[in-house]
N, C-alpha and C positions, 0 to 999 in steps of 0.2 A: 413626212410622217412624224408625229410627235411621240417621243419615247420617254417613259418614266424610268427612274432608277430601279433596278431590280430589288433593292431593299424596300421600296415603297409598296410593292405589290407582291403577293404570293408568287413564288417561282412558277408554278403550274399555270396560273392565270396569265402571267407575263408572257410565257411561251405561246399560249393560245392566241394572245392578242398580236404578237409579232408575226406569227405564221398565218393569221387571217388575211393579211394583205390590205386591210381596210385602214383608212386614215383615222387616227384616234382624235377624239374631240377633247381639247384641253380642259374645258369646263366639266366634262364627264369625269376626267381623271381627278380633278380637284374634288368632286363629290365622292369618288371612290376613296380617296385618301382621307377625306373628312370622316366618312363612315368608318373607315378602319381605325381612326383615332378614337371615335366615339365608342366603338366596340371594345377597344383596349381599356377605356375608362370603365365601361360596364363590367368587364371581367374583374377589374380591381374591386368594384363595389360588391360583386357576387362573392369574391374570395373573402372579403371582410364580413359579409353576411353569413357565409357558411364556413365558419371555423378559422377565420382570419385573426380573431382576437383571442387572447388567452386570459380568461377571467382571473386566473391565479396570479399572473403578473400584475394585473390591475389591482387586485386585493393587496399585494405587497406595497404598491404605490399609495393606496388608500391608508394603510396602517402607518406609513411614514409621514403622512400629512397631519398637522394639528388641526383640530376642529373640522375635519372633513365629514361629509355625509355620504353614507353608502345607501343609494336609492334603488329600490327594487320596484320596477314599473309593471310587474305582472298583476293579474287580477287578485283580489283579496282571497279568493278560494285557492289559487295556486300558492300564494304566500303562506296561507294557513297550513297547507300540506307540508311544506318545508321551506326554510329560508336560511340565509346566512346570519349568524348571530351578530347583532348590532345594526342590521339593515333596517331601513324604514320603508314602509310600503305606501306608495301613491300610485295607483293604477294609471296607465297611460291615458285612459279616457277622462281622468280627473286631474291631470297634470297642471291645469291652470290654477289649482289650489296650492301649488308648491310654495307660494309666497307666505302662506299661513305657517308653514313649517320652517322655511329658510328665508329669512328677511334680508340678510346681508348678501348682496349680489356677488361678492368676492369670495364667498365660501366655496371651498373645493367640493365638488359633487362628483361622485363616481357612480355611474348609472349602469344597471344590469337588468336582464330579464331572463327568459328561458333559453332562447336561441341566439339573440343578438339583434333581431329585427326591430323589436319594440324599443330596445335601448338606443338604437341608432336614431329612430324617430324622436324619442324623448330628448336625447342630447341636442338634436337640432332645435327642438322646441324650446328647451331651456336657454340655449344661446339667443334665440329670438326674444325670450322674455327678459334678456339682459344679464343673465348669469355669465360671468367671465371665465370661470375655472371649472369647466365641465369636461369629464372624461367618460367616454363610452367604453366600458370594460368587457362588453360582450354578454354571453349567456351562461347560465348555470349548467348547460349540457357539457361544458368542459371543466367544471368545478371539481377539484380533487379533495376538498375538505369535507367536514362533517356538517350536514345541514341540521338546523334546529327543528 
């Protein structure tokens, strides 16, 4: 019988497998462990999406950088309701136009939105466009300052 380490499998699951008396398939165990690792990565992504980033810390880093751009990727309507002073609005759906505003690919760009989901996508897109200093600072839902 093939036995995995107890640290690889949840304790309750390991006990059920041991007590079942059936031979375990090593390929199946490999898949279970792979799924476990994938789920662990998914949890990290969800944490980052739902409150894992602190926009206030990101703004401190933005203020410390010379010639940095604070990029708000929310819709124009959302931006007009309120925004952070000094931010520039390019909605996510128009992000391919970023080159008109930021020509130098080494410019530090600090991206934010409302919750952090669009800023994560935008940061990924900007890196694909060749921008080298992109920081996703999350969403305004954790912002402590005064909006404009």
